[in-house]
Phi, psi and omega in degrees: 000131179267153179294149179272009185231128168247151180239133175246126177250121180271110185228036186257349187290160181278327183074044183304325183287354177272351179052051181216147176279345180285139174305136186302328183288349180261355175299142187264144174221123181056040174077010183223144176300148178307319179298326177299320178296318180296316180294320178301318179292317179298322180296332178296338178280352181051059183289157173294318176224147176237103186256128176250119175271119183240158179203270181301126180066028187305317180298317180295320179295314180296320179296322180298329184248028185305324183278359182271092185281352182270003184265143169250132186256135175234124185269130172252096185296318177245134177277096184247023176110172185294316180299319177295320179299314179297322178301330180293334181274339186308318181297344183262355187266150176267086189278006174051040177077009182284336179236131181281000000 
């Protein structure tokens, strides 16, 4: 039986207001990247799929999470907003017939 829940984590933004060249999701808090905290929380939901939409600094983000075999990656080549980021994840989701 597959889970009825998929989780999409939007991690493609630049984080310009952080004034750092590092992708914002890789900044550390309590010894772990911010994205790691989000993923740990998402895993507690036991989703069918855990999709990470990446973009800015994508190679660095993927390398940081290299050992995470439960992740599905969706690339957002151009940062065109939140809706566009979510659209990049749609092909990976189990929409249970909600979208034709």
